[in-house]
Wavefront OBJ file of the C-alpha trace (Angstrom):
o trace
v 72.360 110.628 95.388
v 72.864 113.291 92.736
v 75.856 113.199 90.408
v 78.717 115.205 91.907
v 82.275 116.223 91.075
v 85.234 113.981 90.249
v 86.377 114.108 93.895
v 82.826 113.212 95.026
v 82.877 110.245 92.644
v 86.236 109.039 93.995
v 85.120 109.464 97.622
v 81.975 107.446 96.918
v 84.035 104.801 95.107
v 86.289 104.545 98.178
v 83.315 103.601 100.351
v 83.033 100.409 98.257
v 86.122 99.280 100.211
v 89.688 98.974 99.019
v 92.031 96.107 98.382
v 92.511 94.983 102.002
v 88.783 94.551 102.562
v 88.279 92.967 99.164
v 90.944 90.363 99.960
v 89.196 89.484 103.202
v 85.878 89.118 101.399
v 87.373 86.915 98.663
v 89.163 84.791 101.289
v 85.828 84.097 102.997
v 84.199 83.078 99.702
v 87.223 81.209 98.394
v 85.579 77.801 98.827
v 83.341 78.385 95.840
v 85.166 80.329 93.144
v 82.269 79.892 90.744
v 80.147 82.037 93.082
v 82.704 84.812 92.595
v 82.336 84.796 88.830
v 78.560 84.299 88.882
v 78.217 87.312 91.193
v 80.365 89.393 88.841
v 78.231 88.305 85.856
v 75.150 89.345 87.825
v 76.642 92.800 88.433
v 77.517 93.008 84.716
v 73.906 92.173 83.785
v 72.565 94.728 86.297
v 74.844 97.320 84.715
v 73.234 96.662 81.324
v 75.774 94.319 79.682
v 76.066 90.585 79.018
v 79.342 88.627 78.946
v 78.867 88.204 75.177
v 79.147 91.997 74.781
v 82.731 91.825 76.060
v 83.727 89.715 73.027
v 83.581 92.915 70.948
v 86.504 94.338 72.930
v 89.093 91.978 71.346
v 90.735 91.526 74.726
v 94.331 90.649 75.577
v 94.126 89.173 79.103
v 97.352 89.181 81.163
v 98.276 87.830 84.581
v 101.488 86.978 86.476
v 103.151 87.768 89.794
v 105.638 90.359 88.594
v 105.889 92.237 85.340
v 102.243 91.846 84.325
v 101.668 95.624 84.334
v 104.874 96.301 82.381
v 103.979 93.531 79.908
v 100.553 95.141 79.400
v 102.153 98.580 78.947
v 104.564 97.251 76.285
v 101.746 95.360 74.516
v 99.403 98.359 74.482
v 102.130 100.677 73.174
v 103.148 98.283 70.383
v 99.565 97.952 69.124
v 98.977 101.685 69.417
v 101.998 102.222 67.157
v 100.049 100.277 64.485
v 97.427 103.046 64.580
v 94.916 101.014 66.599
v 92.667 102.598 69.228
v 93.550 100.940 72.530
v 91.877 100.502 75.891
v 94.016 99.524 78.895
v 92.738 98.473 82.324
v 95.392 98.139 85.055
v 95.850 98.331 88.827
v 96.709 99.798 91.210
v 96.817 103.506 90.365
v 99.771 105.629 91.425
v 98.331 109.131 91.790
v 94.762 109.263 90.437
v 92.289 106.400 90.177
v 91.440 107.310 86.569
v 94.937 106.067 85.566
v 93.465 102.546 85.814
v 91.321 103.102 82.718
v 93.235 104.417 79.699
v 92.322 105.189 76.113
v 95.275 105.337 73.707
v 97.664 105.259 76.648
v 96.163 108.296 78.397
v 94.146 108.092 81.629
v 90.520 108.949 80.941
v 89.650 112.568 81.746
v 88.104 113.511 85.115
v 84.936 114.453 83.181
v 84.662 111.039 81.485
v 85.414 109.241 84.751
v 82.790 111.260 86.635
v 80.138 110.764 83.949
v 80.606 106.988 83.752
v 81.000 106.559 87.491
v 77.630 108.135 88.332
v 75.892 106.480 85.400
v 77.026 103.046 86.598
v 76.458 103.844 90.272
v 72.858 104.943 89.709
v 72.172 101.998 87.388
v 73.330 99.545 90.091
v 71.321 101.394 92.751
v 68.176 101.147 90.607
v 68.586 97.423 89.916
v 69.388 96.195 93.419
v 67.424 93.265 94.749
v 65.532 94.097 97.946
v 66.472 90.673 99.365
v 70.176 91.366 98.874
v 72.009 93.521 101.378
v 74.879 94.137 98.920
v 73.714 96.540 96.229
v 77.183 97.639 95.100
v 80.151 95.614 93.936
v 83.434 96.074 95.815
v 85.958 98.711 94.679
v 87.926 96.666 92.131
v 84.813 95.001 90.691
v 83.146 98.378 90.235
v 86.168 99.738 88.332
v 86.315 96.585 86.180
v 82.652 97.062 85.193
v 83.293 100.729 84.534
v 86.272 99.941 82.291
v 84.184 97.528 80.179
v 81.440 100.151 79.730
v 83.920 102.886 78.786
v 85.847 100.703 76.321
v 82.615 99.680 74.573
v 81.311 103.243 74.443
v 84.652 104.581 73.170
v 84.701 101.836 70.494
v 88.292 100.741 71.094
v 89.877 98.329 68.599
v 91.213 96.256 71.486
v 91.461 96.244 75.279
v 94.493 95.120 77.255
v 93.134 93.857 80.588
v 95.457 93.206 83.526
v 94.199 90.701 86.101
v 93.765 92.142 89.606
v 94.802 89.215 91.832
v 95.377 85.618 90.739
v 93.393 84.636 87.667
v 90.860 81.850 88.168
v 88.804 83.741 90.762
v 89.583 87.259 89.576
v 86.591 89.329 88.528
v 88.183 90.110 85.130
v 87.868 86.377 84.393
v 84.256 86.754 83.264
v 85.889 87.471 79.886
v 84.951 84.364 77.887
v 86.619 84.968 74.521
v 89.848 86.942 74.730
v 91.928 87.044 71.544
v 95.084 85.981 73.397
v 96.260 85.461 77.016
v 99.648 86.023 78.660
v 101.315 84.967 81.922
v 104.367 86.918 83.038
v 106.949 85.752 85.581
v 105.517 83.822 88.556
v 106.522 84.116 92.205
v 105.090 84.257 95.708
v 102.524 86.978 96.532
v 99.019 87.167 98.063
v 99.660 83.759 99.676
v 96.576 83.889 101.933
v 94.464 84.023 98.795
v 96.390 82.131 96.124
v 98.373 79.505 98.065
v 101.893 79.490 99.445
v 103.757 77.589 96.734
v 104.603 78.767 93.227
v 102.782 75.692 91.905
v 99.544 76.663 93.716
v 99.910 80.203 92.398
v 100.545 78.883 88.859
v 97.269 76.926 89.089
v 95.424 80.145 89.956
v 97.087 82.143 87.180
v 96.375 79.412 84.611
v 92.694 79.931 85.377
v 92.571 82.627 82.680
v 93.271 80.056 79.916
v 90.315 79.536 77.566
v 89.484 76.717 75.155
v 91.128 77.348 71.777
v 92.543 80.768 72.767
v 96.337 81.014 72.274
v 98.320 81.740 75.440
v 101.961 82.655 76.009
v 104.240 82.526 79.029
v 107.881 83.284 79.780
v 110.380 80.711 81.035
v 109.383 79.662 84.574
v 110.828 77.116 87.029
v 109.919 73.502 86.097
v 107.203 73.050 88.785
v 104.957 76.017 87.909
v 105.623 75.546 84.180
v 104.331 71.960 84.417
v 101.205 73.198 86.245
v 100.527 75.803 83.513
v 101.022 73.144 80.822
v 98.563 70.755 82.556
v 96.017 73.554 82.971
v 96.279 74.402 79.278
v 96.067 70.753 78.146
v 92.924 70.138 80.235
v 90.925 72.747 78.327
v 92.678 72.514 74.923
v 94.353 75.917 75.202
v 97.385 76.221 72.895
v 100.153 77.394 75.263
v 103.523 78.620 73.952
v 106.790 79.452 75.657
v 108.314 82.790 74.624
v 111.807 82.705 73.170
v 114.195 85.225 74.725
v 114.492 88.772 73.447
v 118.043 87.887 72.326
v 116.595 85.291 69.924
v 114.341 87.966 68.378
v 117.204 90.497 68.176
v 119.563 88.075 66.432
v 120.499 89.254 62.969
v 119.022 92.713 63.529
v 119.751 95.837 65.571
v 119.266 95.515 69.359
v 115.854 96.494 70.723
v 115.625 99.619 72.884
v 113.162 99.413 75.755
v 111.390 102.423 77.244
v 111.509 100.713 80.671
v 114.865 100.263 82.429
v 116.115 97.081 84.084
v 117.304 93.716 82.800
v 114.063 92.035 84.005
v 112.036 94.132 81.537
v 113.498 92.095 78.662
v 111.375 89.079 79.575
v 108.268 91.313 79.795
v 109.081 92.802 76.380
v 109.546 89.320 74.859
v 106.092 88.308 76.125
v 104.532 91.585 74.903
v 105.941 91.067 71.383
v 104.325 87.607 71.177
v 100.984 88.881 72.526
v 100.916 91.807 70.092
v 101.977 89.677 67.103
v 99.433 86.960 67.926
v 96.665 89.590 68.291
v 97.561 91.112 64.895
v 97.673 87.660 63.294
v 94.293 86.605 64.778
v 92.737 89.828 63.529
v 94.117 89.433 60.000
v 96.610 92.317 60.086
v 99.667 92.498 57.871
v 103.166 93.409 59.068
v 103.806 90.640 61.579
v 107.576 90.477 61.289
v 109.465 87.957 59.181
v 109.768 84.481 60.713
v 113.355 83.394 61.345
v 112.645 79.700 61.928
v 110.454 77.671 59.630
v 110.168 74.604 61.919
v 108.288 74.872 65.223
v 110.632 73.970 68.064
v 109.991 72.607 71.553
v 111.534 73.432 74.926
v 110.716 71.447 78.106
v 107.966 69.636 76.160
v 106.290 72.962 75.367
v 106.045 74.445 71.874
v 108.192 77.538 71.465
v 106.461 80.704 70.187
v 107.640 81.981 66.784
v 111.076 83.561 66.490
v 110.545 86.556 64.216
v 112.126 89.846 63.200
v 110.299 92.623 65.116
v 108.768 95.201 62.759
v 109.524 98.926 62.965
v 106.107 99.468 64.641
v 107.061 96.909 67.290
v 110.482 98.515 67.800
v 108.976 101.979 68.183
v 106.316 100.643 70.555
v 108.906 99.048 72.856
v 111.112 102.139 72.757
v 108.256 104.557 73.516
v 106.655 102.570 76.365
v 106.193 104.517 79.587
v 105.053 102.935 82.833
v 105.467 105.219 85.806
v 106.783 103.941 89.110
v 108.525 100.915 87.637
v 112.311 101.241 87.303
v 111.785 104.985 86.864
v 114.540 107.548 87.373
v 114.005 111.259 88.102
v 117.112 113.470 88.103
v 116.661 116.697 90.049
v 119.789 118.775 90.701
v 121.990 116.874 93.172
v 119.155 114.405 93.864
v 118.387 111.314 91.809
v 115.164 109.493 92.677
v 114.946 105.796 91.748
v 111.297 104.690 91.880
v 110.260 101.056 91.709
v 107.077 99.597 93.186
v 108.668 96.156 93.762
v 106.888 94.371 96.624
v 107.746 90.664 96.323
v 111.047 88.895 96.961
v 111.765 88.308 93.277
v 110.761 91.823 92.190
v 112.891 93.419 94.937
v 115.830 91.288 93.759
v 115.295 92.672 90.253
v 114.974 96.196 91.704
v 118.312 95.849 93.534
v 120.007 94.705 90.291
v 118.543 97.688 88.417
v 119.526 100.167 91.161
v 123.035 98.758 91.277
v 123.480 99.049 87.488
v 122.024 102.564 87.499
v 124.488 103.635 90.209
v 127.343 102.083 88.295
v 126.410 104.113 85.221
v 125.771 107.349 87.113
v 128.322 110.120 86.887
v 130.488 110.362 89.984
v 130.915 113.823 91.474
v 134.556 114.953 91.222
v 134.405 116.350 94.751
v 132.153 115.891 97.731
v 130.289 112.989 99.249
v 127.709 110.731 97.671
v 124.835 109.732 99.965
v 122.434 106.822 99.509
v 118.968 106.850 101.042
v 116.339 104.108 101.139
v 112.672 105.153 101.408
v 110.622 102.033 102.133
v 107.193 100.806 103.107
v 105.483 97.449 102.788
v 101.807 96.646 103.330
v 99.479 93.674 103.718
v 100.886 90.372 104.928
v 104.137 90.654 102.991
v 107.385 89.604 104.687
v 109.003 93.025 105.000
v 111.997 91.548 106.837
v 112.835 89.367 103.816
v 112.498 92.381 101.479
v 114.702 94.588 103.681
v 117.338 91.868 103.882
v 117.622 91.983 100.077
v 118.026 95.772 100.166
v 120.580 95.888 102.962
v 123.702 95.140 100.838
v 123.044 98.381 98.902
v 124.911 100.140 101.748
v 122.434 102.941 102.390
v 123.567 105.801 104.603
v 119.988 106.359 105.782
v 116.900 104.160 105.794
v 113.632 106.092 105.977
v 110.240 104.514 106.686
v 106.807 106.119 106.326
v 103.213 105.071 105.622
v 101.646 105.425 102.160
v 100.067 108.774 103.064
v 101.155 111.867 101.167
v 100.154 114.146 104.039
v 99.239 113.415 107.657
v 95.656 114.296 106.689
v 94.633 112.897 103.306
v 91.096 114.280 103.459
v 91.903 116.805 100.738
v 92.767 114.089 98.248
v 90.286 111.294 97.718
v 92.529 109.371 95.299
v 94.990 108.562 98.096
v 92.430 107.605 100.755
v 92.361 104.122 102.238
v 89.512 103.438 104.651
v 90.769 99.956 105.529
v 93.631 100.952 107.846
v 94.100 103.479 110.645
v 97.045 105.843 111.080
v 98.070 103.977 114.239
v 98.212 100.671 112.354
v 100.370 101.991 109.527
v 102.765 103.813 111.855
v 103.216 100.708 114.006
v 104.053 98.832 110.829
v 106.690 101.441 109.915
v 108.227 101.128 113.386
v 108.356 97.351 112.863
v 110.206 97.929 109.555
v 112.683 100.150 111.369
v 113.225 97.438 113.983
v 113.819 94.804 111.291
v 116.343 97.129 109.663
v 118.181 97.713 112.959
v 118.418 93.946 113.559
v 119.785 93.426 110.051
v 122.335 96.157 110.671
v 123.579 94.305 113.743
v 123.985 91.009 111.890
v 127.279 90.127 110.193
v 127.228 91.384 106.616
v 125.993 88.943 104.008
v 127.650 88.527 100.611
v 128.575 91.928 99.238
v 126.531 92.379 96.075
v 128.526 95.464 95.312
v 131.916 93.973 94.689
v 131.237 90.660 93.016
v 133.919 89.790 90.551
v 131.644 87.747 88.294
v 129.202 90.200 86.703
v 125.783 88.911 85.831
v 124.846 88.707 82.220
v 124.324 92.208 80.904
v 126.056 93.808 83.897
v 129.009 96.107 83.745
v 132.084 94.800 85.596
v 130.712 95.151 89.103
v 134.074 94.867 90.832
v 134.668 98.503 89.797
v 131.319 99.632 91.141
v 132.335 100.841 94.547
v 136.040 101.176 94.074
v 135.903 104.691 95.458
v 133.578 103.765 98.346
v 134.716 101.338 101.063
v 132.058 99.532 103.117
v 130.724 101.739 105.909
v 132.175 101.013 109.325
v 129.009 102.418 110.999
v 125.411 101.291 110.805
v 122.734 102.982 108.720
v 120.831 105.824 110.386
v 117.129 105.026 110.307
v 114.077 107.253 110.722
v 110.287 106.950 110.714
v 108.127 109.831 109.454
v 104.351 110.088 109.730
v 103.792 110.828 106.039
v 105.565 110.866 102.677
v 105.717 114.673 102.535
v 107.751 114.876 105.770
v 110.044 112.074 104.596
v 110.698 113.857 101.286
v 111.258 117.200 103.020
v 113.929 115.641 105.192
v 115.589 113.713 102.339
v 115.581 116.606 99.834
v 116.499 119.428 102.269
v 115.025 121.954 99.842
v 117.449 120.856 97.092
v 114.866 119.364 94.698
v 113.977 122.228 92.318
v 110.406 120.926 91.813
v 109.502 119.707 95.296
v 109.496 122.945 97.295
v 106.987 122.586 100.148
v 106.498 125.225 102.851
v 109.215 125.184 105.505
v 109.197 121.906 107.459
v 107.849 121.699 111.013
v 110.639 122.154 113.629
v 109.883 118.680 114.994
v 111.239 117.236 111.741
v 114.802 117.628 113.019
v 114.142 116.744 116.664
v 115.657 113.254 116.381
v 119.488 113.212 116.588
v 119.783 111.167 113.366
v 117.463 113.642 111.598
v 119.507 116.614 112.820
v 122.939 115.275 111.880
v 121.634 113.678 108.667
v 120.096 116.961 107.526
v 123.581 118.516 107.457
v 125.020 115.549 105.532
v 122.188 115.683 102.957
v 122.503 119.461 102.537
v 126.218 119.248 101.794
v 126.327 116.018 99.716
v 127.518 116.361 96.133
v 125.040 113.674 95.052
v 122.075 112.044 96.794
v 120.709 108.750 95.414
v 117.259 107.859 96.776
v 115.707 104.434 96.173
v 111.927 104.358 96.794
v 110.559 100.816 96.882
v 108.499 98.168 98.718
v 105.049 99.379 97.691
v 103.481 100.782 94.513
v 101.247 102.944 96.715
v 104.337 104.495 98.344
v 105.831 105.169 94.916
v 102.518 106.737 93.834
v 102.508 109.073 96.830
v 106.119 110.093 96.149
v 105.348 110.736 92.457
v 102.329 112.846 93.390
v 104.634 115.193 95.347
v 107.634 115.114 92.992
v 105.592 115.556 89.802
v 102.570 117.816 90.445
v 101.539 117.545 86.756
v 100.291 113.990 87.493
v 97.579 115.448 89.735
v 96.269 117.844 87.097
l 1 2 3 4 5 6 7 8 9 10 11 12 13 14 15 16 17 18 19 20 21 22 23 24 25 26 27 28 29 30 31 32 33 34 35 36 37 38 39 40 41 42 43 44 45 46 47 48 49 50 51 52 53 54 55 56 57 58 59 60 61 62 63 64 65 66 67 68 69 70 71 72 73 74 75 76 77 78 79 80 81 82 83 84 85 86 87 88 89 90 91 92 93 94 95 96 97 98 99 100 101 102 103 104 105 106 107 108 109 110 111 112 113 114 115 116 117 118 119 120 121 122 123 124 125 126 127 128 129 130 131 132 133 134 135 136 137 138 139 140 141 142 143 144 145 146 147 148 149 150 151 152 153 154 155 156 157 158 159 160 161 162 163 164 165 166 167 168 169 170 171 172 173 174 175 176 177 178 179 180 181 182 183 184 185 186 187 188 189 190 191 192 193 194 195 196 197 198 199 200 201 202 203 204 205 206 207 208 209 210 211 212 213 214 215 216 217 218 219 220 221 222 223 224 225 226 227 228 229 230 231 232 233 234 235 236 237 238 239 240 241 242 243 244 245 246 247 248 249 250 251 252 253 254 255 256 257 258 259 260 261 262 263 264 265 266 267 268 269 270 271 272 273 274 275 276 277 278 279 280 281 282 283 284 285 286 287 288 289 290 291 292 293 294 295 296 297 298 299 300 301 302 303 304 305 306 307 308 309 310 311 312 313 314 315 316 317 318 319 320 321 322 323 324 325 326 327 328 329 330 331 332 333 334 335 336 337 338 339 340 341 342 343 344 345 346 347 348 349 350 351 352 353 354 355 356 357 358 359 360 361 362 363 364 365 366 367 368 369 370 371 372 373 374 375 376 377 378 379 380 381 382 383 384 385 386 387 388 389 390 391 392 393 394 395 396 397 398 399 400 401 402 403 404 405 406 407 408 409 410 411 412 413 414 415 416 417 418 419 420 421 422 423 424 425 426 427 428 429 430 431 432 433 434 435 436 437 438 439 440 441 442 443 444 445 446 447 448 449 450 451 452 453 454 455 456 457 458 459 460 461 462 463 464 465 466 467 468 469 470 471 472 473 474 475 476 477 478 479 480 481 482 483 484 485 486 487 488 489 490 491 492 493 494 495 496 497 498 499 500 501 502 503 504 505 506 507 508 509 510 511 512 513 514 515 516 517 518 519 520 521 522 523 524 525 526 527 528 529 530 531 532 533 534 535 536 537 538 539 540 541 542 543 544 545 546 547 548 549 550
């Protein structure tokens, strides 16, 4: 096959199967995790590299259930503020696949992606074994190999590498000598692959620990923390517990984070330790003055240093950007709240962030405020549990759609998913709508919106909805066949950037759609929370911010 365009490269990459198929394959081979890593090493060798070559990348390896991407983004930005050339490998992508491989915080160019894609593709084609029916690694493995090649060729000073799924069996775990490892907050996700208890998941995540390589984690429940500690002890990995951000702020000005939400403070605390440890291991100056001379211990684990963050660290935290995570876009009367939360604990954090953001938002002096939920959930996640957490937000409308920007995605390879059919994803959306209707019929749970005891860091929440009594009627709910139709209905032409051609007449055929259109057109303020899936958030961002597709 000759080398083609960027879109050709992405289409060919997509044939290597996406996440859903990869999960199935890994599940089948789960009995022998070593086979997973040996196969990946074989692919690496066929691509022209040995595992020893990866040592040159000075890797920071990060896993966790929630917050691992944000932790990586903070860490990368802090080290970039020291003038270092950074590589950053993350997943999934939101709009374009090249976002997964970044140099100095920027996605690699379409030209660089295309060049390296075809070079690697042809190399693997040439070296395939005639006895093996699998000549190409699966989607995520291919991109991991590609990232390693690009980072080495671009001569980065360091690479921040986010684990795909789990840790022990993940294909990034062929890294043998990272400089430092991190584990963000743990919870339940990918249970068919990683186990259905937090302890089982902790065992998987602790699989990235390496002999003699310092590792850091945030405060976790006792069970998983004990598992991480045992994992570390078994292979003589020095594991430290991160002190809170408050401990690092003490005696200095408060730290400003580029990412919103109270839960980002724990990610920032972990990122500061990872960045400082990396700088220390590499003999850099400017590590921040230590505040405590004696090492201290919490829950039998040594506490990481409490230090005064340097100005580079402060600027790095402040300037961090990580799209689709607690992101707010204000567009005329519409405010879009985008958060790719897709586990119970991350949706809880999302609800807290949304609630605080609404509390701080300016109330219109006249006219109605409308709240809309745009939701989708994929894989084997318990969407009913996620929707139950979102229900107390008192949405006027709940909108469900698949993670497809348009009904036909053929024009955009980055958004294609060959592992599911349109029928499957629409049936899933109808199931979400049914769950929502059942929740609406149940007696209301505790009202998150008028609690008199604010959580730490919250504004007095009892004032939050003073002007808005609980709705006597149930939420109107709708299913659309693609994100574009959902956004057209929600925005009613009032978003100054998102101005698609006039919507199809069928868009208003449903009674709820017809009456709701009038409400949305006349509302003084419309607050839209988009959550449940990072892929949904990516599709929404692609339409709301066309510059991301350039």
